[in-house]
C-alpha positions in Angstrom: 91.5 91.2 111.5 91.9 87.6 110.4 91.5 85.8 107.1 87.8 85.2 107.7 87.1 88.9 107.5 88.8 89.6 104.1 86.2 89.9 101.4 88.2 90.9 98.3 91.7 91.6 97.1 92.1 93.7 93.9 94.7 96.0 92.3 93.1 98.9 94.2 93.2 97.4 97.6 91.9 94.9 100.2 88.3 95.1 101.4 87.4 93.5 104.7 84.7 93.5 107.4 85.9 95.3 110.5 85.0 94.4 114.1 81.9 96.6 114.0 80.6 94.7 110.9 81.3 97.5 108.5 83.0 97.0 105.1 86.4 98.8 105.0 89.1 99.2 102.3 92.8 99.3 102.6 93.6 101.6 99.6 96.9 100.8 98.0 97.3 104.2 96.4 96.6 106.0 99.8 99.2 103.7 101.4 101.7 104.7 98.7 101.0 108.4 99.2 101.5 108.0 102.9 104.7 106.0 102.6 107.9 107.6 103.8 110.1 105.0 102.2 111.4 106.3 98.9 112.3 102.9 97.5 108.7 101.7 98.1 107.4 104.7 96.2 109.6 104.2 93.2 108.4 100.6 92.8 104.9 101.6 92.2 105.0 104.9 90.3 102.7 105.1 87.3 
């Protein structure tokens, strides 16, 4: 993925076009749930 494929950056995540031409989302909340670094999780707790 390069900068030309990024479509939108919001507080929810980053949307981009993948190599197959499909729109995808990197979901920040999902990343946080899957994080194994406790200090990262405490930075973004609601």
